[in-house]
N, C-alpha and C positions, 0 to 999 in steps of 0.2 A: 573890066568893070562896069561896063554899058550892059553886056551880057547878065551879069550877076543882077542889075538894077530889073531887068524883066523878068530873069526866072525866079526869081526870089520871091517877089509878090505873086506870080501864079501858083508857085508850089505852096506858099502858105495860105491861098484861096482854096485852093484843090485841097490840101490838108484839114481847113477849117469845114469846109461842106461837110466831108466825110468825116470829121468827128461828128458835128452836129447830126448829121443822119443815122449815127449807128447809138448815140447815147440819149439815157431816158428824155421824156418832153420836160420843158418847164426848167425854170431857172435852178432849180433846186435838184433837178433831174442832173443838170449837164454839171452841177457841184458834185453830182451821188460819182459822176464819170470820171472827174477829175480824183477824186478820193479813191474810186475803185484800181484806178493803177498803183498806189503807193502804199494803201494799207488794208488790213484784213478785215475791216469795218465788222467787226463781231457787236451784234445789236446790244448786248450786256455791257459793254465797256465804251459806248456811244453815248450823248446825249441827244434829246429829245427835246420837240417841240411840245404843244400841249395838245397835239393832232397826233402825237405818236410818230409826227416824221423825225427819221434818224439821221444824225447828224451825218455829212460825206467823211467824215476823218472819224477815227474812234479819240476817246479824249486826251491820249498820250499823241496822236498825230495831231489832233485838232491845235494841241498847246505848242507842239514844233512848228506847226506852218506860222501860226497867231505871232507866236515871237519871234519868227523870222522875220515876216513881214513888219512888223511893228517895228524891229530893229532896223529894218533897210529904211525904210519912212524916215526913221528919227535918225538916222546918220546922214540921211539927202538932206535933211534942215540944219542941222549942226555941224556937218563935218565938210559937206558939198565936194571939194573934191581934193580932200586929204586921203593919202595913201597908205600911211605907215601901219602897221599891225598894232594891236593895244599892246601894253607892256608885260613881261610877263606875269607880272604880279595879278595882272586882271585877267591872265590866263589861267592861272591858279584857281580862280574863283569859278571860272565857266568847266576847268579839270574837275571841281568839285559837284557842278551842276551834273557832268558827263558822267561822275562814277554815280552820283542818286539816280539818274536817269536808267544806268546800267543795273544796279541791283534792285531797283524797282520792278526793272522789266523781266528780269530773270525770274525775279518772286513769282510777277503774276503770269510769268509763262508757266513755271512748275506747279502754281496753284490752276492753272489751265489743265493741264496734263492729269493732275490728280481728279479734276472732276470727269474728265473726257471718260478716262477708265475710273469709276471707282472701286475701290477694293484692293486694285491689281499694284496703283502706284503710291501706296500710303508712305513708301521708303524713299519718294523724294523729299528733300527740306523746304520748309516753309518758313518763311520770317513773321509775316504777318499777314492778315486779309486784305488783300488788294482792292484798291479804290479808286475812282475815278480823280477824285482833289489830288492824291498823289500823283495818277497817270497826267493831267492836266499843269500841274504843278512843274515835273521833271521834265514833259517835252516841252515848256515854255523855257525852261533854262536851256536845253539844249537849242532851240530855237535861237534864241539870244545868241548864243555862241556862233552859231553857224553864219548869222549876219553880220557878227565881228569878223569874220575871215572873208565871206564874200565880198562885201561890200568895197573893202581898200584893194582885195586882187582886183575886181573889176574896174574902180580907177588908174590902177597901176597899170592896166593893160590897154584901157581906151585913149587915155587923154593924153594929148601931146603934153602937157605943161601941168602938172598935180603937186599938191604940197604933201614932203615926203613925212609930215608929223603923223600922229596917230588917228586915225577916225574916230577913235571910241579911249577916253582917256577916264580918269578915278576921279575927274571935274564931272564930266557929263553922263556917266554911266550911273550912277545916284539915280538921275532922273527917268533912266531909260528904266531902272529896276522898279521904280516909283510906279513907271505907265505899265510895265508888266503886271506888277502886285494888283491894281487898279482891273487890269483887262481880265484876271483871273476871278479876282471878287465880283464883276460883274456875270462872268460866265457863269458860276459854279448855282446859283439857283435856278437856269435853266428859263430864264425869263424868256416870253417869244420873243418881244422886242429887241434883246440883246443878240439870242441866239440866231436869228434870221441874219443880219449882216454877217453875224460871227462865222456862219456854215460858208458865205459865198465869199469872206476875206481869206478863212482860212482855204479853200479850193482853189480859189485865185493866186495865193500865194505858192502851190505848187509851179503853176506856170510861172511866176514870178522868178523863182529860183532857178528853176532850169532854162528858163530864157537867159538869164544872166551869165550863167556858166558855159551855154551853147553860143551866147554872142562872142564871150572871151573867147574859147576854141575858134571860131570863124573869124575872127581879127587875126589870129595867130597864125592860121592857115594860109588866110589871105594877105599876109605878111603886112598886117595893117595895124600892128599894135603900135600905141603913141601916136597914133596920127589925126586922133578926133579931137577940134576944135569948139565945136559946139552940138548942143544935143542933137540940131537936126541932120547932122552927119553919122549921128548912133542908127538913122531909122532902117536902114538896111541890115546892118549888121544884128540888131534887136529883131528886126522880122526874121531874119534867117536862124536867129537862137528860139523864136516862136516856132517855127516852122517843125525846125528838130523836137523842142520838146512836146507839140502835139504829137508828131511821127511815134514819138517814143509813147505816148501815152495813149496814142490810138490802138497800136499794136500789142500792147499790154491789156488794154479794154477788151480786146477781140479773142486774144488767149484765153483770158480769165472768162471770158462768158463762154466759151466752146467748152472751157473743161470743167466750168461749175453750173452752169446755166441759168446761172441765178446775177443780177445786180448786187444785191446784197451782200453779207459776210460770207466768209467760208463756210460751210458745211461742216460740221465736227460729228456730225453721225453716221 
C-alpha cells in the first residue's frame, strides 16, 4: 500500500501532463479533447456558442453526460451511502428511456447514411427527421439511468458500512426528473451563459463516470472493497481511477488524431 501511495500520484501526474500537452489549448479545448475520446462530434449534431464554438459532445452525448452527472450529484445529496438499486418499476421507466434512445439513435444513424450517399441508400427506412431536441432528451434519459446504476454500485464497493435501501426511489425520482427537464429546457435555447458551463460539466462528466468505474475496479483488485470509512480514504482509489481514465482518453485521442488528423468530428466525405 505504501508503494501504491507513491506510484499512483506519480502516474496521475505523468498522465495529466501528457494529456494537457497533446490536447487543444484553453478550457474549452480541454473539454473538446475529453469529448473527442467518446463522441463522433459531428458539427451539425452539436450545440454552438454565439461565436460558433462547437460543444465538446454531440447533443445526444451532451444529454447523456449532463444527465449522468446530475444523477450522481443528486444521489450524493439525497442518498449519501445508500447502495440499493432502484425498484424494478423504476427500471421500467429507465428501460423506456433506453428504448427511446435506441430508436432515435437508429433513426438518426439511418438518416445520416442516406445523406452521406444520396440516391443510393434511399431504401433505408427512417421514421422522422432527427433533431437535437430529441437527441438531448433521449441522451439525458440514458444518463440518468447510468447514474442510477453506478452510484449505488460505487457505494456497495467502497464503504465498510452502507445502507442497503434504494439510492433512488419513486419518492426522490420526481425531483431528479424535474431537475433534468429544467436542465434540458435551459440548454435548448443555446444561450451562451448556459452552454459555456454545460460544455465544461458534460466533458467533466466523462471523467467522473470513468473515474468511479475504475476506482471500483482498483478497490477490487487491491482487495480493499468495503474497507473505506471516510472520504479521505478514497483519495488513492479515486486518483487511481482518474489515472486509468486519463490513460484511456489519451490513448483514444492520440489514435483518433492520427487517424483523422483533426480534433473535429469524423469526416464524412
